[in-house]
SEKE-973096 format. One record per residue (C-alpha): residue in three letters; x, y, z. Coordinates in steps of 0.001 Angstrom, whole numbers, plus 500000, padded with zeros to 6 digits. Layout:
N
type / X / Y / Z
ala / X / Y / Z
...
//
This chain:
663
type / X / Y / Z
unk / 701402 / 466633 / 717777
unk / 703566 / 469272 / 718557
unk / 707104 / 469468 / 717480
unk / 708851 / 470844 / 720481
unk / 708668 / 466799 / 721491
unk / 710973 / 466159 / 718276
unk / 713638 / 468966 / 718745
unk / 716417 / 469908 / 720850
unk / 715576 / 472016 / 723406
unk / 713641 / 472292 / 726712
unk / 711036 / 469917 / 726178
unk / 713033 / 467031 / 724286
unk / 716533 / 467968 / 725858
unk / 719913 / 469294 / 724513
unk / 720636 / 465925 / 722781
unk / 717051 / 464069 / 722431
unk / 717015 / 460558 / 722370
unk / 714189 / 458005 / 722991
unk / 714834 / 455842 / 726123
unk / 714541 / 452336 / 724823
unk / 712149 / 449967 / 726324
unk / 713185 / 446331 / 726486
unk / 711575 / 443670 / 724348
unk / 709406 / 440595 / 725447
unk / 707576 / 438215 / 723347
unk / 704659 / 439317 / 725385
unk / 705283 / 442647 / 724678
unk / 706228 / 442165 / 721102
unk / 702473 / 439956 / 720218
unk / 700506 / 443211 / 721497
unk / 702410 / 445529 / 719502
unk / 701953 / 443834 / 716364
unk / 697927 / 443744 / 717454
unk / 698052 / 447526 / 718446
unk / 700095 / 447874 / 715103
unk / 697197 / 446368 / 712987
unk / 694667 / 448731 / 714476
unk / 697126 / 451456 / 714373
unk / 697430 / 451335 / 710592
unk / 693990 / 450941 / 709725
unk / 692974 / 453939 / 711721
unk / 696061 / 455974 / 710683
unk / 697125 / 455070 / 707002
unk / 693392 / 453609 / 705689
unk / 693244 / 454212 / 701577
unk / 690463 / 456744 / 702036
unk / 692331 / 458722 / 704968
unk / 695116 / 458725 / 702411
unk / 693303 / 459663 / 699975
unk / 691654 / 462424 / 701771
unk / 695384 / 463760 / 702600
unk / 696207 / 463898 / 698590
unk / 692750 / 465893 / 698356
unk / 693789 / 468600 / 700749
unk / 696872 / 469056 / 699220
unk / 695651 / 469451 / 695694
unk / 693267 / 471651 / 697487
unk / 695866 / 473941 / 698524
unk / 697911 / 473514 / 695315
unk / 695919 / 476340 / 693509
unk / 697132 / 478718 / 695923
unk / 700680 / 477814 / 695743
unk / 700786 / 477717 / 692228
unk / 700081 / 481661 / 692058
unk / 702849 / 482426 / 694761
unk / 705796 / 484422 / 692855
unk / 709417 / 484405 / 694688
unk / 709051 / 487064 / 697388
unk / 705559 / 485347 / 698656
unk / 707210 / 482066 / 698635
unk / 709577 / 483948 / 700941
unk / 706523 / 485017 / 702972
unk / 704773 / 481977 / 703002
unk / 707540 / 479547 / 704098
unk / 707774 / 481920 / 707402
unk / 703891 / 481679 / 707700
unk / 704265 / 477975 / 707827
unk / 707269 / 477369 / 709627
unk / 705419 / 479672 / 712459
unk / 702357 / 477147 / 712101
unk / 704339 / 474035 / 712367
unk / 706300 / 475542 / 715047
unk / 702873 / 476407 / 717030
unk / 700593 / 473959 / 715906
unk / 702801 / 470890 / 715459
unk / 702618 / 468059 / 712528
unk / 698834 / 468185 / 712126
unk / 696683 / 467876 / 708979
unk / 696009 / 471507 / 708096
unk / 699704 / 472968 / 708017
unk / 700966 / 469790 / 706710
unk / 698812 / 469721 / 703774
unk / 699819 / 473283 / 703020
unk / 703177 / 472629 / 703267
unk / 703109 / 469354 / 701146
unk / 701288 / 472004 / 698657
unk / 704327 / 474162 / 698704
unk / 706980 / 471589 / 698596
unk / 705284 / 469896 / 695578
unk / 705097 / 472906 / 693407
unk / 708448 / 474399 / 694401
unk / 709794 / 470663 / 693136
unk / 708234 / 471278 / 690108
unk / 710004 / 474734 / 689469
unk / 713411 / 474087 / 690703
unk / 713480 / 470127 / 689853
unk / 711271 / 469794 / 686936
unk / 709232 / 467150 / 689227
unk / 706281 / 467060 / 690463
unk / 704686 / 464584 / 693652
unk / 702304 / 462403 / 692324
unk / 699209 / 461496 / 694657
unk / 700651 / 458547 / 695716
unk / 703877 / 460406 / 696586
unk / 702009 / 462580 / 698855
unk / 700457 / 459678 / 700682
unk / 704078 / 458075 / 701049
unk / 704899 / 461237 / 702669
unk / 701897 / 461185 / 705080
unk / 702725 / 457929 / 705800
unk / 706628 / 458465 / 706971
unk / 705780 / 461980 / 708574
unk / 703436 / 459778 / 710655
unk / 705739 / 457567 / 712090
unk / 705397 / 454577 / 709804
unk / 707211 / 452807 / 706873
unk / 705780 / 453226 / 703389
unk / 706225 / 449952 / 701109
unk / 706395 / 451749 / 697361
unk / 706930 / 449579 / 694208
unk / 710501 / 450113 / 692816
unk / 710487 / 452960 / 690269
unk / 707910 / 455038 / 692118
unk / 710025 / 458042 / 693204
unk / 710831 / 457386 / 696758
unk / 713956 / 459841 / 696834
unk / 711505 / 462830 / 695605
unk / 709034 / 461492 / 698364
unk / 711344 / 461961 / 701164
unk / 711445 / 465492 / 700527
unk / 707811 / 465886 / 701726
unk / 707965 / 464573 / 705781
unk / 711811 / 466068 / 705436
unk / 711029 / 469451 / 704344
unk / 707300 / 469654 / 706735
unk / 709657 / 468409 / 709855
unk / 712554 / 470529 / 709223
unk / 710411 / 473545 / 708664
unk / 709141 / 472737 / 712352
unk / 712760 / 472948 / 713675
unk / 713235 / 469045 / 713824
unk / 716647 / 467961 / 712959
unk / 716170 / 465244 / 709869
unk / 718557 / 462397 / 709182
unk / 717640 / 460995 / 705534
unk / 719506 / 457552 / 705878
unk / 720475 / 455059 / 702466
unk / 722808 / 452611 / 702396
unk / 726062 / 453727 / 700661
unk / 727867 / 456895 / 700257
unk / 727161 / 457303 / 696232
unk / 723338 / 457222 / 697008
unk / 723695 / 459537 / 699974
unk / 725735 / 462182 / 697859
unk / 723341 / 461695 / 694563
unk / 720088 / 462628 / 696450
unk / 721635 / 465409 / 698897
unk / 723016 / 466778 / 695480
unk / 719680 / 466258 / 693475
unk / 717280 / 467442 / 695857
unk / 719383 / 470708 / 697354
unk / 717629 / 473026 / 695062
unk / 714147 / 472124 / 696449
unk / 715238 / 472278 / 700104
unk / 717282 / 475819 / 699376
unk / 714178 / 477446 / 697578
unk / 712574 / 476740 / 701537
unk / 715475 / 478441 / 703071
unk / 716445 / 474879 / 704320
unk / 719913 / 473648 / 704862
unk / 721426 / 470403 / 703898
unk / 724459 / 468233 / 704744
unk / 725702 / 465038 / 703448
unk / 727782 / 462693 / 705550
unk / 730190 / 460371 / 704096
unk / 733099 / 457751 / 704604
unk / 736161 / 459572 / 705771
unk / 734828 / 463099 / 706907
unk / 736522 / 465118 / 709597
unk / 734824 / 465819 / 712517
unk / 734275 / 469327 / 712002
unk / 733103 / 468516 / 708327
unk / 730892 / 466116 / 710112
unk / 729361 / 468243 / 712793
unk / 728809 / 470803 / 710448
unk / 726584 / 468440 / 708074
unk / 724728 / 467575 / 711422
unk / 723821 / 470868 / 712333
unk / 721814 / 471395 / 708508
unk / 718492 / 471255 / 708793
unk / 718128 / 468004 / 706730
unk / 721473 / 465458 / 706943
unk / 721808 / 462553 / 704162
unk / 724056 / 459780 / 705520
unk / 724782 / 455910 / 705404
unk / 723241 / 454039 / 708474
unk / 727009 / 452847 / 709171
unk / 728196 / 456571 / 709299
unk / 725031 / 458089 / 711516
unk / 724987 / 454925 / 713868
unk / 729068 / 455145 / 714606
unk / 729111 / 458985 / 714788
unk / 726106 / 458159 / 717383
unk / 728533 / 455992 / 719241
unk / 731552 / 457954 / 719067
unk / 729047 / 460814 / 720705
unk / 728307 / 458502 / 723612
unk / 732007 / 457984 / 723981
unk / 732338 / 461579 / 724332
unk / 729868 / 462103 / 726645
unk / 730921 / 459597 / 729009
unk / 728898 / 459794 / 732357
unk / 726008 / 461020 / 731043
unk / 725827 / 464689 / 731898
unk / 723081 / 467026 / 731948
unk / 722980 / 470484 / 729684
unk / 724009 / 472758 / 732632
unk / 727077 / 470829 / 733638
unk / 728439 / 470892 / 730138
unk / 727611 / 474382 / 729550
unk / 729489 / 474855 / 733083
unk / 732575 / 472230 / 731843
unk / 732849 / 474836 / 728798
unk / 733710 / 477586 / 730955
unk / 736854 / 475936 / 731965
unk / 737583 / 473939 / 728984
unk / 738697 / 474572 / 725814
unk / 738005 / 471102 / 724588
unk / 734534 / 470849 / 726317
unk / 732854 / 467680 / 725719
unk / 729428 / 469533 / 724505
unk / 731732 / 471231 / 721819
unk / 733246 / 467946 / 720654
unk / 729858 / 466071 / 719869
unk / 729158 / 465352 / 716146
unk / 725200 / 465504 / 716598
unk / 722106 / 466915 / 717857
unk / 720751 / 463638 / 719107
unk / 718552 / 461339 / 717359
unk / 715120 / 463431 / 716689
unk / 713449 / 462365 / 713141
unk / 714994 / 459440 / 711151
unk / 713353 / 458646 / 706860
unk / 715085 / 455395 / 706138
unk / 715507 / 454685 / 702736
unk / 715912 / 450817 / 701377
unk / 714402 / 450483 / 705388
unk / 714532 / 446291 / 705006
unk / 717847 / 446310 / 703698
unk / 719003 / 448668 / 706459
unk / 716471 / 447588 / 709334
unk / 716391 / 443861 / 708759
unk / 719706 / 442488 / 706999
unk / 722070 / 444764 / 708481
unk / 720451 / 443988 / 711584
unk / 722274 / 440423 / 711834
unk / 725930 / 442550 / 712504
unk / 726467 / 444565 / 715646
unk / 728185 / 448066 / 715139
unk / 731352 / 447886 / 717163
unk / 733699 / 450850 / 717122
unk / 737567 / 449133 / 718396
unk / 741020 / 450769 / 718709
unk / 744132 / 448649 / 717451
unk / 745869 / 446543 / 719547
unk / 749025 / 444856 / 719536
unk / 749494 / 442299 / 716940
unk / 753112 / 441675 / 716803
unk / 752835 / 438092 / 718694
unk / 749615 / 437381 / 716834
unk / 750930 / 437126 / 713383
unk / 753009 / 434137 / 713535
unk / 750318 / 432385 / 715451
unk / 747889 / 432856 / 712767
unk / 750203 / 431406 / 710254
unk / 750654 / 428309 / 712359
unk / 746893 / 427767 / 713092
unk / 746365 / 427981 / 709036
unk / 749119 / 425331 / 709049
unk / 747614 / 423088 / 711491
unk / 744286 / 423427 / 709965
unk / 745260 / 421975 / 706971
unk / 746830 / 418919 / 708603
unk / 743526 / 418148 / 709710
unk / 740610 / 415907 / 708014
unk / 737494 / 416768 / 707502
unk / 734832 / 414653 / 709158
unk / 737469 / 412870 / 711123
unk / 739278 / 415789 / 712946
unk / 736321 / 418368 / 712541
unk / 732740 / 418574 / 711104
unk / 731985 / 421779 / 708896
unk / 728193 / 423095 / 710102
unk / 727369 / 425116 / 706905
unk / 724005 / 426191 / 707920
unk / 725616 / 427750 / 711562
unk / 729035 / 428984 / 709980
unk / 730506 / 427157 / 712268
unk / 733638 / 424519 / 712288
unk / 733245 / 421795 / 715274
unk / 736701 / 419995 / 716371
unk / 736256 / 416187 / 717079
unk / 738011 / 414304 / 720353
unk / 740020 / 412585 / 717568
unk / 740944 / 416615 / 716350
unk / 741750 / 417873 / 719549
unk / 744181 / 414913 / 720103
unk / 745792 / 415251 / 716511
unk / 746416 / 418950 / 717253
unk / 747967 / 418047 / 720746
unk / 750306 / 416122 / 718843
unk / 750882 / 418213 / 716098
unk / 751475 / 421553 / 718335
unk / 753819 / 419845 / 721037
unk / 756830 / 421011 / 719497
unk / 755742 / 425229 / 719463
unk / 755552 / 425472 / 723129
unk / 754354 / 429022 / 724222
unk / 750659 / 429685 / 723614
unk / 750281 / 426214 / 721795
unk / 750672 / 424366 / 725581
unk / 747393 / 425478 / 726200
unk / 744479 / 423338 / 724755
unk / 742015 / 426147 / 724733
unk / 743647 / 429001 / 722899
unk / 745287 / 425989 / 720390
unk / 741880 / 425115 / 719612
unk / 740145 / 428401 / 719536
unk / 742854 / 429589 / 716943
unk / 742893 / 426441 / 714812
unk / 739085 / 426703 / 714993
unk / 739375 / 430167 / 713346
unk / 741608 / 428785 / 710806
unk / 739324 / 426386 / 710059
unk / 736427 / 429044 / 709820
unk / 738598 / 431205 / 707345
unk / 739435 / 427943 / 705275
unk / 736058 / 426299 / 705051
unk / 733424 / 429009 / 705455
unk / 734698 / 431922 / 703408
unk / 735364 / 432005 / 699968
unk / 736939 / 434803 / 698028
unk / 734993 / 436535 / 695681
unk / 731971 / 435750 / 697442
unk / 732202 / 436664 / 701164
unk / 735400 / 439175 / 700507
unk / 737687 / 440444 / 697852
unk / 741572 / 441160 / 697721
unk / 742060 / 444548 / 696597
unk / 745182 / 446520 / 697268
unk / 746741 / 444052 / 699360
unk / 743497 / 444532 / 701893
unk / 740365 / 441927 / 702818
unk / 737587 / 443645 / 701662
unk / 734009 / 442369 / 702907
unk / 731258 / 442256 / 700831
unk / 727527 / 442265 / 701724
unk / 725916 / 439011 / 700875
unk / 723014 / 440639 / 700509
unk / 723749 / 443811 / 698009
unk / 727052 / 442425 / 696626
unk / 728593 / 445887 / 697253
unk / 731994 / 446163 / 699361
unk / 731833 / 447349 / 703160
unk / 734966 / 449639 / 703459
unk / 736294 / 449692 / 706994
unk / 734172 / 446755 / 708246
unk / 736325 / 443591 / 709698
unk / 735175 / 440325 / 711211
unk / 735650 / 439768 / 714753
unk / 737594 / 437568 / 717426
unk / 740903 / 437277 / 714809
unk / 738748 / 436265 / 712268
unk / 739917 / 439153 / 709492
unk / 743333 / 438461 / 710708
unk / 743506 / 434941 / 709820
unk / 741536 / 435497 / 706606
unk / 744282 / 438137 / 705657
unk / 747039 / 435378 / 706379
unk / 745168 / 433288 / 704364
unk / 745376 / 435236 / 701088
unk / 748720 / 436371 / 702001
unk / 747929 / 440156 / 703272
unk / 749314 / 442339 / 705338
unk / 748172 / 441349 / 708636
unk / 746066 / 444201 / 710665
unk / 746321 / 444672 / 714369
unk / 743304 / 442775 / 715663
unk / 740667 / 445280 / 717304
unk / 739697 / 445824 / 720814
unk / 736025 / 446471 / 720938
unk / 735427 / 450265 / 722882
unk / 731833 / 450635 / 722242
unk / 729261 / 448224 / 720873
unk / 725631 / 448153 / 719969
unk / 723222 / 446846 / 717407
unk / 720914 / 448609 / 714852
unk / 717979 / 447494 / 716347
unk / 718895 / 449321 / 719686
unk / 720003 / 452504 / 717774
unk / 716887 / 452909 / 715572
unk / 714973 / 452205 / 718322
unk / 716327 / 455561 / 720048
unk / 715273 / 457904 / 717637
unk / 711899 / 460090 / 718829
unk / 710440 / 459230 / 715317
unk / 711778 / 456683 / 713298
unk / 709901 / 456309 / 709721
unk / 711032 / 454283 / 706306
unk / 710377 / 453561 / 702777
unk / 711228 / 450611 / 700549
unk / 710002 / 448363 / 697832
unk / 709748 / 445120 / 700004
unk / 708647 / 445013 / 703418
unk / 705411 / 443093 / 703530
unk / 707440 / 440025 / 704292
unk / 709003 / 441430 / 707236
unk / 706356 / 443628 / 708348
unk / 705769 / 441634 / 711776
unk / 709502 / 441941 / 712728
unk / 709157 / 445706 / 711704
unk / 706435 / 446419 / 714085
unk / 707794 / 444404 / 716811
unk / 711230 / 445699 / 716889
unk / 710928 / 449290 / 715724
unk / 707453 / 450119 / 716609
unk / 706970 / 450389 / 712510
unk / 703598 / 449857 / 710825
unk / 703895 / 448930 / 707138
unk / 701797 / 450725 / 704906
unk / 701746 / 449382 / 701394
unk / 700774 / 452050 / 698822
unk / 699046 / 452062 / 695347
unk / 701373 / 452648 / 692336
unk / 701018 / 455741 / 690049
unk / 700265 / 453939 / 686699
unk / 699059 / 450046 / 686673
unk / 702134 / 447479 / 686808
unk / 703143 / 445710 / 683515
unk / 705679 / 443443 / 684776
unk / 705034 / 440035 / 683664
unk / 706806 / 436594 / 684910
unk / 707785 / 434134 / 682407
unk / 708015 / 431537 / 684671
unk / 710891 / 429668 / 686520
unk / 713677 / 426763 / 685272
unk / 715538 / 424709 / 687311
unk / 717958 / 422567 / 686012
unk / 719717 / 419431 / 687746
unk / 723215 / 421355 / 687499
unk / 724749 / 424382 / 687723
unk / 726332 / 423692 / 684183
unk / 723294 / 423210 / 682518
unk / 722009 / 426299 / 684114
unk / 724536 / 428616 / 682976
unk / 724423 / 427050 / 679570
unk / 720472 / 427959 / 679665
unk / 721072 / 431386 / 680408
unk / 723427 / 432119 / 677409
unk / 721481 / 431021 / 675629
unk / 718082 / 432796 / 677092
unk / 720409 / 435932 / 676721
unk / 721467 / 435564 / 673343
unk / 717667 / 435075 / 672000
unk / 716841 / 437932 / 673863
unk / 719373 / 440061 / 672333
unk / 718719 / 439190 / 668975
unk / 715286 / 440973 / 669490
unk / 716900 / 444379 / 670807
unk / 715730 / 443963 / 674247
unk / 718228 / 444971 / 677027
unk / 718642 / 442137 / 679631
unk / 719993 / 442234 / 682998
unk / 721129 / 438931 / 684574
unk / 721226 / 438875 / 688666
unk / 724000 / 437097 / 690434
unk / 724704 / 436483 / 694228
unk / 728151 / 436589 / 693979
unk / 731425 / 438415 / 692156
unk / 732542 / 434962 / 691260
unk / 729439 / 434053 / 689435
unk / 729310 / 437633 / 687591
unk / 732480 / 436670 / 686558
unk / 732049 / 433145 / 685552
unk / 729156 / 433892 / 683298
unk / 730945 / 436992 / 682051
unk / 733694 / 434320 / 680578
unk / 730606 / 432327 / 679318
unk / 728960 / 435059 / 677067
unk / 732811 / 436216 / 675952
unk / 732980 / 432496 / 674916
unk / 729568 / 433248 / 673361
unk / 730822 / 436178 / 671375
unk / 727460 / 438296 / 673286
unk / 729170 / 441995 / 674380
unk / 728372 / 442503 / 677519
unk / 728942 / 444823 / 680991
unk / 729538 / 443388 / 684338
unk / 728694 / 445258 / 687590
unk / 729934 / 443998 / 690445
unk / 732302 / 444948 / 693839
unk / 735051 / 445549 / 691629
unk / 732930 / 448240 / 689806
unk / 731388 / 449895 / 692470
unk / 732730 / 453099 / 691284
unk / 731121 / 452721 / 687743
unk / 727630 / 451369 / 689306
unk / 725903 / 454501 / 688082
unk / 727064 / 455130 / 684646
unk / 726697 / 450877 / 683780
unk / 723452 / 450971 / 684914
unk / 722424 / 454050 / 683030
unk / 723355 / 452309 / 679969
unk / 721236 / 448835 / 680950
unk / 718355 / 450062 / 679640
unk / 719476 / 449984 / 675985
unk / 718602 / 448109 / 672733
unk / 720137 / 444770 / 673459
unk / 722488 / 445972 / 675958
unk / 723445 / 442789 / 678425
unk / 724043 / 443517 / 681782
unk / 725860 / 441073 / 684645
unk / 725073 / 442651 / 688118
unk / 725372 / 441097 / 691758
unk / 722872 / 442140 / 693176
unk / 723878 / 446155 / 693724
unk / 721725 / 446709 / 690933
unk / 718584 / 446010 / 692643
unk / 718578 / 448845 / 695135
unk / 718717 / 452474 / 694772
unk / 719543 / 453040 / 691159
unk / 716914 / 453622 / 687907
unk / 717587 / 451792 / 684707
unk / 715822 / 454014 / 681971
unk / 714413 / 452512 / 678883
unk / 716297 / 454034 / 675483
unk / 713781 / 454943 / 672581
unk / 712100 / 452321 / 671183
unk / 712962 / 449572 / 674035
unk / 709291 / 449330 / 675322
unk / 708218 / 448273 / 672152
unk / 710239 / 445141 / 672048
unk / 709150 / 443835 / 675683
unk / 711328 / 446454 / 677630
unk / 714193 / 445534 / 679954
unk / 714087 / 441639 / 681035
unk / 715653 / 440527 / 684417
unk / 717246 / 436906 / 685132
unk / 717564 / 436079 / 688202
unk / 720800 / 433270 / 688237
unk / 720049 / 431868 / 691880
unk / 717353 / 432476 / 694435
unk / 718352 / 434885 / 697238
unk / 717923 / 433944 / 701025
unk / 715213 / 436094 / 701412
unk / 712351 / 436514 / 698514
unk / 711848 / 440119 / 698860
unk / 715735 / 440492 / 697593
unk / 714545 / 438492 / 694610
unk / 711382 / 441071 / 694192
unk / 714108 / 443868 / 694596
unk / 715671 / 442361 / 691809
unk / 712792 / 441895 / 689557
unk / 711572 / 445223 / 690268
unk / 714489 / 446697 / 687619
unk / 712022 / 445964 / 685095
unk / 708830 / 447367 / 684443
unk / 708874 / 450582 / 686477
unk / 706390 / 453586 / 686034
unk / 703867 / 451650 / 683930
unk / 706705 / 450552 / 681631
unk / 706565 / 447106 / 679689
unk / 709154 / 444429 / 681555
unk / 709681 / 440924 / 682391
unk / 712011 / 438668 / 684646
unk / 712339 / 434850 / 685234
unk / 714901 / 432654 / 687408
unk / 717145 / 430081 / 685729
unk / 718275 / 427946 / 688847
unk / 719984 / 424886 / 689442
unk / 719903 / 421959 / 692523
unk / 723543 / 422817 / 693048
unk / 722845 / 426496 / 693659
unk / 724119 / 427738 / 697444
unk / 720283 / 428322 / 698879
unk / 718925 / 424522 / 698452
unk / 722086 / 422911 / 698945
unk / 722870 / 424612 / 702247
unk / 719059 / 425075 / 703450
unk / 716930 / 422028 / 702317
unk / 717003 / 418707 / 703919
unk / 719541 / 416536 / 702611
unk / 717327 / 413486 / 702087
unk / 714311 / 415934 / 700185
unk / 717496 / 417552 / 698205
unk / 718599 / 414207 / 697160
unk / 715328 / 413073 / 695838
unk / 714604 / 416172 / 693724
unk / 718613 / 415862 / 691998
unk / 717352 / 412184 / 691358
unk / 714343 / 413123 / 689776
unk / 715962 / 415539 / 687360
unk / 717544 / 414595 / 684086
unk / 721313 / 415770 / 684102
unk / 720792 / 418401 / 681210
unk / 716922 / 418834 / 681614
unk / 714642 / 420899 / 683635
unk / 712938 / 419702 / 686301
unk / 709413 / 419105 / 686745
unk / 708350 / 423177 / 687919
unk / 706323 / 422096 / 690888
unk / 709116 / 419947 / 692305
unk / 711990 / 422562 / 691438
unk / 709514 / 425565 / 692735
unk / 708663 / 423571 / 695895
unk / 712317 / 422783 / 696944
unk / 713310 / 426367 / 696433
unk / 710414 / 427666 / 698627
unk / 711575 / 424997 / 701369
unk / 715078 / 426179 / 701521
unk / 714171 / 429932 / 701332
unk / 711894 / 430083 / 703948
unk / 714286 / 427744 / 706103
unk / 717035 / 430475 / 705232
unk / 714804 / 433439 / 706454
unk / 713808 / 431483 / 709599
unk / 717460 / 431246 / 710472
unk / 718323 / 434750 / 709260
unk / 715152 / 436146 / 711795
unk / 716394 / 433817 / 714561
unk / 720137 / 435598 / 713945
unk / 719003 / 438819 / 714603
unk / 716779 / 437908 / 717567
unk / 720380 / 436272 / 718863
unk / 722114 / 439703 / 718103
unk / 719777 / 441580 / 719805
unk / 719526 / 439130 / 722830
unk / 723284 / 439249 / 723468
unk / 723177 / 442919 / 722820
unk / 720610 / 443545 / 725691
unk / 722475 / 440822 / 728005
unk / 725512 / 442527 / 727374
unk / 723502 / 445882 / 728479
unk / 723052 / 444390 / 731511
unk / 726428 / 443241 / 732689
unk / 728661 / 446457 / 730987
unk / 728306 / 449818 / 731795
unk / 729041 / 452339 / 729278
unk / 728972 / 456358 / 728881
unk / 726889 / 456354 / 732065
unk / 724210 / 453877 / 730446
unk / 724756 / 450382 / 729714
unk / 725713 / 449706 / 725669
//
């Protein structure tokens, strides 16, 4: 396959990107079938083993190279990749050289399973590798190979810390190959961003790279050809071509791909500019005051699953009476009801320390899937300002939308898209349908020794927390490290209080301690260590066992609540038993947890609660069935939401002209 098709130039254009096709159900079914055959043809176990053997064959030659000879080999491989493209023989040679230099520069040598993962990603597929299998090192294989072929590479991860950490730790390997490495993080100036994207390999977050692309689309305006832009440069010191941040969308390797491509896909990307909110601040306060004077079930109904509030006919009549003295915008029924409805949503559906934090007089959104703060994000249509008013914070100006795009449409524009994650099989069909990504599950380097001790499900939350404290106490006595995963900041702090009362020394990791994440996780594998963490502990960080801990059974993970997707539970459980270490996990849950309360049919939920004893665990099959039903319902609803976001974005694309193309 010619590499010129994936790099800026005559073939791909000066700003390469794929012209995204539309999506329909028939095409989606066909693509899943074709993806099945493609995966069998390109990524069978025997095929992958063959690639590993080819790399091993070239390994002897690479191991004998001295430093001057390495430079000659790099030059030779670069020429072959430029002329022959990403075909088996030069790719196998390149993998062998990368593996040899990784051992010399980093003290790490790629396993055969990592060689397989590298080939899968270079082929434009998604490698599902168990947690702890070394995805960061694996990504260097396709990244180095593509970069030597002249293809700009973006390695996309979920936060600034991981992007910086991975770029820093892998830099010696890239530099040994004569490649440059850049890092994109929040708050960087345009010139620094431009320099980072000009590097051969750029580590960045999904948010930063997507917004930089939107900024480039705004800069280009009506899409112009290279010749027109070059002519513009002759007459304009601030020519558009010089203000572009990126070199196009050539090749992306997405780390934690299910989080980026699936979980983040429910939220569209929006670039906005501040509007004038002088007249709005008073309106937010009045709307909240009116909302507090309405009675639930009489004047409004809360629909938790849809995350919406519906005002009844009696509620509209009551609002008209209450707002009659205000005048102005409160005279019109439509605007009045919109404001109060948003106030009700802010009051009833968005909970402090679960959906957001209040820090330094600002409201910061918490990602429900990772437990991490999402800096710079805000809710739309005045909801963010309504919550700021509710919490007594300074009210920011409501933003006006300038550009909008979904992650689905953005990532489909890469000429070649690949990724890696520990949990993708549950969403393999959606990844193929939306992104044309086949999922290939790879074997582990060492046999897994991770065991489940089962689930315990209680009738009440109080009984559940009491059971968790006792279980932690028992494991602590044995000298085993324990990690308890919670879904919210509030729950992690509630459990922290219970452990403190029980005289159990522990450490807490949630969105309030996000800057100390690496330090806290580094100690979580020590003997007798107790760590309480939100889901952030399940992504991108490594818990290493201290000496003697494995003999005691290794790390034990407790899930204090089921997540809304089973693969996120698997990510949490994957914190233990890495790379052949011993480890175990269990779930200690209750019928009062958010998942069954929101997603299980009320009649079934009431029946299950009635069967369970107040302080005793309920029969396992009843509790597990209820949780399974609730989790499947949540996954189905989130899939529907993602389809809706994508469909809405495509409809807007049909109506609004943006930057010479419809966005």
